[in-house]
C-alpha positions in Angstrom: 111.6 108.5 100.5 114.6 106.5 101.6 116.5 107.7 104.6 119.7 106.3 106.0 119.9 104.9 109.4 122.7 107.3 110.3 120.6 110.3 109.3 117.5 109.3 111.2 117.7 107.0 114.3 115.8 109.0 116.8 115.5 107.8 120.3 112.0 107.0 121.3 111.2 107.5 125.0 109.0 104.9 126.7 105.4 105.9 126.5 106.1 108.7 124.0 104.1 106.9 121.3 101.5 105.3 123.5 98.8 105.6 120.9 100.9 104.1 118.2 100.2 100.8 116.5 103.1 98.8 115.1 102.7 96.2 112.3 105.6 93.7 112.4 106.2 91.5 109.4 109.0 88.9 109.1 108.1 87.3 105.8 107.2 88.7 102.3 103.8 87.1 102.5 101.3 86.3 105.2 100.4 82.8 106.3 101.7 79.4 105.0 100.7 79.7 101.4 103.0 82.0 99.4 100.6 82.7 96.6 97.6 83.5 98.9 100.0 85.2 101.3 101.0 87.9 98.8 97.3 88.6 98.1 96.8 88.9 101.9 99.7 91.4 102.3 98.1 93.7 99.7 94.7 93.1 101.2 95.7 94.0 104.7 97.8 97.0 103.7 95.0 98.3 101.5 92.6 97.9 104.4 95.0 99.8 106.5 94.8 102.8 104.1 91.1 103.1 105.1 91.7 103.3 108.8 91.5 106.6 110.7 94.4 105.6 112.9 97.5 106.9 111.2 100.1 106.8 114.1 101.4 103.5 112.7 104.7 102.0 112.0 105.3 99.1 109.7 108.4 97.1 110.7 110.0 94.8 108.1 112.5 92.2 109.3 113.9 89.0 107.8 112.4 88.2 104.4 109.8 91.0 104.8 112.5 93.5 103.9 112.0 92.5 100.3 108.6 94.2 100.4 110.3 97.6 100.4 112.6 97.0 97.5 112.4 98.0 93.8 109.9 95.8 91.9 108.2 94.5 95.0 104.6 93.6 94.5 103.7 95.6 97.7 105.5 98.8 96.8 102.5 100.7 95.6 100.4 100.1 98.7 103.4 100.8 100.9 103.9 104.1 99.1 100.2 104.9 99.7 100.6 104.1 103.4 103.8 106.2 103.6 102.0 109.2 102.0 99.3 108.8 104.7 101.9 109.2 107.4 102.8 105.6 108.2 106.4 105.1 109.1 108.2 102.1 107.5 111.3 100.8 109.2 113.4 98.2 107.5 116.0 96.0 109.2 119.4 97.1 108.0 121.1 93.9 109.1 118.5 91.9 107.1 119.1 94.0 104.0 122.8 93.4 104.3 122.3 89.7 104.8 120.3 89.4 101.6 122.7 92.0 99.9 119.8 94.1 98.8 120.4 97.4 100.7 120.9 99.2 97.4 117.5 98.0 96.2 115.4 99.7 98.9 112.7 101.9 97.3 110.7 103.1 100.3 111.1 103.4 104.1 113.8 104.1 106.6 116.7 101.7 107.0 116.8 101.0 110.7 118.6 98.9 113.4 117.7 96.6 116.3 117.8 99.4 118.9 115.4 101.7 117.1 113.1 98.8 116.2 113.0 97.6 119.8 112.4 101.2 121.1 109.4 101.6 118.7 107.9 98.2 119.6 108.3 98.6 123.4 106.8 102.2 123.3 103.8 101.3 121.1 100.3 100.8 122.5 100.1 97.5 120.6 102.2 95.4 118.2 100.5 93.3 115.6 102.6 90.6 114.1 101.7 89.1 110.7 
């Protein structure tokens, strides 16, 4: 389900996705405790699978890009969300910084422009 940023970097017009919810993660766990934070990531993502609202995008930046890589503890739940229609955007610059671009297992490798377009056109952005 991996797509390259060159193949898909659609321009999002302002207001076009006004009913969209964006979940922004910048770490590979939620909160200040890593062990608990990994449980929380799976818990919140699993809870999201039960929501009726499916016009959602999950944006992974900084250390959160590790969630979309091979052998990630969150890969199964991210796959479930992707099958439900959730879009998963992964910061390409972050992947390159960590030298893990080749390990991406799910989502679309993106860039700052697309990520900013998605966030500014969304109805709401929730940061974890």
